[in-house]
N, C-alpha and C positions, 0 to 999 in steps of 0.2 A: 417254625416260629413258635415261641411260647405261647400257649393258650392259658389264660387266667380266668378263673370263675369268681365272680364277685356277686354278692346278693345285695340288691338295693330295695329294701322294704317290699319286695314281691311285686313291684309295679313295673320294673324296667329289667331289660336284659342288656348287659354291657357287651359290645362288640368293638373290636379294633378297627381303626380307619384303614382304608385301602391305600396301597402303595408302600414301598419299602421304607421311606423316610417319614411317613405319616403315622405318628403314634398318638394322635389325638383320639381319645376314646369318646365314643358317642353312644347314644341310647335310642332304641326304637321308641316312638311315641306309644304311650299306653293309656289306658282309662285312668282318670283321676279318682273317681269314686265308683263304688259298687252299688251305691244306693239308687237303683233304678227299678222300674221306670219312674221318671221324675216329671210331674205335671207342672206346667208353668205358663205364664204369658210373658210377653216381651217387656223389657224395662220401659220406664217412662221416657217418652220422647224418642224411643228407638225407631218409630215409623216402620214402613215396609222394609223387610229384610229378605235377601235372596237365599235360595236353596241351591245346593250343588250336588254333583254326582259322587264326589268322594271327599274325604277329610282334608284334602290339600286345598279345597275351596277354590277351584279353578273354572270348572265348566258348570254353568248355570242350568238348573232345570225348572225353577219356578220361583215363587215368593210367598212370604207369610205376611198376613195383615196383623196389625197390633190387636185386633179383636180376637184373633185365633188362639184357642186353647190348645196348647201343644204338649207332646210327650217326649221328653228327652230319654233316648234309649242308651246312649254312651256319651261321656264327657271325655274329650282327649286332651292331653297336655299341650298340644300345638295350637290350642284355642278353637277347636272345632267341636261340634256336637253332632251325633247321629239322632235324628228327630223324626217323629211322626206328626204330621200337621194335616189339618182338614182341607179338602178341596171340594169342588163341585161333584166329583165323582167318588167321594170318600176319603179315607186317610191315605196319605201317601208318605213313604219313608225316604228321607234324603239327609243331606248334611248342611249345616249352617254355622255361622260364627257364634261362638258362645258368648261374646260380648253383647249380643243383642238381647240375651236373656239374663245373664249373671253380671253382678257388678265387679266381679273379680274372679278369675279362674285359678288364682294361687291361694285358694282357701285352705283351711285345716282339714285333714282328713280325720281328725280326732273329734269324736262327738261329745256333747255335753248336755246337760239340762239347764233350762233357763229359770226353774224354780218358781214359776207363776203360770197361770193360765192366761194366754194372750190371744188376741184376735190377729189373724193373718190377713194381710191385704194384698191386693193385686199389684198396686203401685207404691213407690216409696213416698208418695204424697199422702198415703192413708185412704186412698179411695178404693172402692169395689172389694168388699170382704169376700174371701174365698175359702175360709176355714178357721180352725182353731188350733193353737199350739198348747198342749197341755203341760203341766209342771213336770211330769215324769217323762216326757218325750225326749229322746236322744236326737239332738239337731246338730247340723253343721253351720257354723258361722261362716258367711261368705264376705259381707262387707257392711259398712255403715254409711248412711246418707240421710239428710233431712231429719236427723233425730230418731231414725229407725235403723233396723238391722235386717238385712237380707239373709234368710236361713233356708236350709233344706230340712223339712220336717216329715215325719211318717204320717201317712194317711191310708184309708182303705184302698187296697190294690196296689200300693207303691209309696211314692213320696211326692211332695209338692215344694215348689219354691215360692216364698211369700216374704212379706215384710211385716215386722212386729215392732211395736213401740219400744224405744229404749236403745241405748247404745251398748251393745255386748261386744266389745273389741276382742279380736283374735290375738292381739300381742304381736310382737316382732319375731316373725319366723318361728312359730310354735313347733313342736315336735309333730312330724307328720306333714308339715306344710310342704307343698311341692313348689320349688322355684323353677320356673320355665325360663331358660336362658335362650336368647336369640342366637342363631347359628346360620351359617351359609346354606345348610341343607334343610328342606322343609321336614318338620317332624323329628329333628334332631335336638339333642341336648349337649352342650359343651361342658367339659369338666375342668377342675381347677389344675393349676400348674403343679401343685404337690402330687396329684394323682398321676399326671402324665409322667413326671420324673420318676415316681415310684415304679411304674411300668417299664420305663426305659432301663432303670437300674437293674430290675429283675431280669430283663432280657439280657443285658450285658453280663450277668452273673451265671447264665446257664453254661453247662459243660460243653456243649457243641460250639458256642460262640468263643469260649476261652480256647478250645482246641484249634478253631480256625485262626485265631490270633497268634497262637504259638507256632502255627505252621502255615505261613503265608503263602508258601509255594505249592502246598497240597490242597486239593479240593476235597473237603471233608464229606461231601456228599457221595462222591465216587472213589475216594481214596487215591485218585491219579493226580500227577502234577498238572498244574496249569500249563497250557500250551504256550509256547513262545510266540507263535503266529496264530492270531485269531481266525476261526472260520476255516482252518486248514482241513482239506479233505483226507480221507483215510487212504493210505498207500500200503498195499500189501507188500510190495517189493522191498520196502525199507524196513520190514520186520526181520529180526534175527532168527536163526534156525530154531532156537529154543522157543521163541514165541509162536513160530509157525507150528511147531510140534504140539505146543500146548493148545493152540486153536483147533488143531485136528482132533483133540480128545474131547472137545465140547459137543454137547448135544445142540439141536436146533434152537431150543428155548434158551440154553445158556449162551449161545453164540449171539442170539438176538438181543439178550440183556446186555451183553458185553458191547455190541455196537450202539445200543441205546445210550449207555453210559459214556462211550467214547463222543457220541454226537453232542450230548449235554455238556461234556467237559470241554469240547472245542470252542464253545462260545462263552464259557464261564471265566470270570476273573475274581480276584481277591475282593475287590469293591462290590461287585454284584452279588457275591455270596453274602457278604455283611448286610447288604441291602435286603436280601431275601430273608435273612434271619431277623430283620427288624432292628439291627443295631444302629444306634444313633449317639453321636457325640455331643453332649450338652454344650461343650465349649465351641462347637462349629456348627451352628444351625444352618440348614440349607435353605430355609425360607423364613422370613419374619413377616407377618401380617399386622398392618396397622390399620386401625378403625377410627378415623376422625369423628368427632361429634357433629360437625357441620361442614358446609363447603369452604367457609373461611379458614377452618383448621386444616383442611385438605390442601388448600393452596399454599398455606404457610409451610406445611410439611414438604410438600413438593419443591417449594422454593429452597428450603434449607438443604435438601438432599442435592439439589442442582448446584447450590453454592459449595457444598462439600466436594462433589465430583469435580467441579471446576478447579478447585484448590488442589486436589490430588493430582489432577492431570498437569497443572502448571508446575507441580513439584516433581514430576516424573514419576509418580507413584500410581500408574495405571492399575496395578493389581489391587489396590484399595478402592477403586471406583465401584460404587453401588449400582447394580442393575436392578431396575424397579419397574413395575407396571402399574400405572394408575388406571384401575379397572373402571372406576366411575368416570374419570376423565375421558377414557376411550369410549364408553357408552354415550356420554354426553356429547362428545365430538361427532360420533355417528349419527346421533339424533339430530344435532344442529345441522350437519351436513344434509340430512334429508329434508329438514324444515326449510333450509335455505333454498335447496333445489325447487321444493314445492312453491316457495315464495317468489322465486324468480319467474317460474312459469306463470303464476297468478299475475305478477306485475306485468309480464308481456301481454297477457290477455287484456288486462285493464288498460294498458297503453293503447293497444289497438282499438279498444271500444272508445277511449277518449278521442283518438284521432277521428274516428268515424262520426262521433257525436259532434265534434268541432265542425267537421265538414257540413253535417246537416244543419247545424246552427247558421253557418255562413250562408248555406242555400236558402233557408227560410228567411233570413234577413234580406238577401238579395231579392227574393220574391216580394217581400214587403216593400222594398224600395220601388220595384217595378209597378206594383199596384197603387202606390201612393205618389206616383210622379206629379199628378196635378196639384196634390197637397204640397209638394215641394216647391212648385212653381208659385203658389200663392204666398208661401212663407218668403220666398225670395222677393216677391213683388212688394210686400209690405215692409221690407227692409231687413229681413234676416240675412246674416252673413253666411258664407260657406261653412264656417266653424259651428254656427248655431244649428245649421241643418245637420251636420256630423254629430254634434252633441245629442240631438234628438234620438237618433238611431243607436248611439252608443248607450244612451240611458236605458233605452229599451232592452238591449242585449244584457246590460248589467242587471236589470230587474228580472229578466228571464233566468239568468245564471243564479241569482240569489234565491228566487222562489224554487227553482229545480233543486238547489242544494238543500234548502230547508225541508222540502218534500221528501228527499232522500234520507235525511236524518231522522224525520219522524217515522218513515216507513221501516228503517233499520231498528229503532227503538221498539216499535211494535212487534216486529218479527223476532226480536230477542226473547220476548215472553214465551212463545210456544216452543221456540228452539231450546231454551234452557229447560222447560218442562220435559220435552222429549229426551234430552241428553241425561237429565237426572233420572228418569225412569229406566233408562238403558244402563248407564254406568254408575249411577248413584252420586254423581258430582254436579253440584248446583253452581249457578251463576258463571258458567264457563264462557258464555257468549256476552261480551260487554263491549260498549262504544265509549272510549275515554273522551272527556270534554275537549281536551286539546286536539284529539284526533278529528272530532266533529267540526271544530272550527276551522282546522286546516282544509278539510274536505270542502267546506262552504267556500272558502277563499279560492281553492283551486276551481271549483265550479264557476265562480264569478270571473276568474282570470281567463279561463278558456273561452267562455262565452264573449267576453270582451275582445279577445284576440280574433275569434272567429267573425265578429262583426265589424272589424276595422275596415276591411276592403269594401263591403257593401255601403258602409257609412261614407267613406271617402268617395265612392262612385255616386252616391246621392248628393253629395256637396258640390260636385263638378257638373251637375246637370244644368243646361241653359234654362233660365227661367221662362223665356219666351216660348221655347219648345215644350217645356213642361206644362205651360198653361194651355197649349193647343191640344195636348194629349187628351183623348176621351177616355 
């Protein structure tokens, strides 16, 4: 394969993507600026930020408080910083998100002077003085906010990040500004269509590629014709006398090399050789990646592809059918399936608990009927009908269900407070545990309904009691 050396301002090394048909050029993540060590506080409102074991920011090791004065050792183009921060046992080195400290990681690497002596502040609000930026200091402009500019300026023993009064804009993509492009691989940078086409065309113009295309029946790596039968084994008996005599003259090393070439040639094809050489036909892409901006756009694209495939199938043009994989859809489907399974299990447990609670409510109501038999007799003796007696116990069960439901809602709302605090401290997501108003109302209605149903039989039993026998009961 053609190896190309390109120089990108000394900060990146260009490497080809893996795979025969993958000609997307990517770059290893590198440091954005050499102005280190860099002393700084976190941005205004950043709050507690977590630290990690590597620049991929996956495995946590601790956290940094807003009051901590930190030292950035390296700043990476994938949005991570290598940082030294204070702990109870001294300073510790780890990695953190650059966004917690810098307003913008795509700042200019070109330095400039501000032309005036300015006070540097810890926050963009102009609070907490941390130093002075002199008129002759060479600074990096990071971003603007609240009428101030975040800069990197020199200090004793290194550099500091601070905010100075005034808007010192960096312009649109100044020379030296690093544009970090999102890509599928962590710490990678995707390059433009023009660069990819340039590399593809250069590969197609190499002598070995031209030779392979001119001789489609010959393997240019071994100089032997491609076999008619793939993976055919070596058969000495099929060799001619001349070939046997030639092999007899070879040394052990030469014979081993010959057999190695034969083995490689037995599985080689014209297309596999072109793939190995990195040859790509721009008019026949093997894969097209589509990146929708949101879920609505993804659904629209999926619908359009399905409509196109249906039309091609109906017209008898199956060769034009597009085979596609909705990666996000597959992931969401898998997650939805897992969530549904968990939901069904929880619903089953809830259903069991509701049945048990309904039985218990029925038992309690029945015990209440037995204990108030004389009261039932008195009600019947003063003229209360069977329906009136039944309504008394139905009203009691309704009140029990309503109060129980309201207590459950209040307890849930109170538990949401510590639950959200714990989840936020662990994963950094706030207000994940919530009780919708409609859901609360439905839960109260279910509680009232279940207690009413559970109390119907005891209430009917109470209404059927003989008033004379009820009055005789002690």
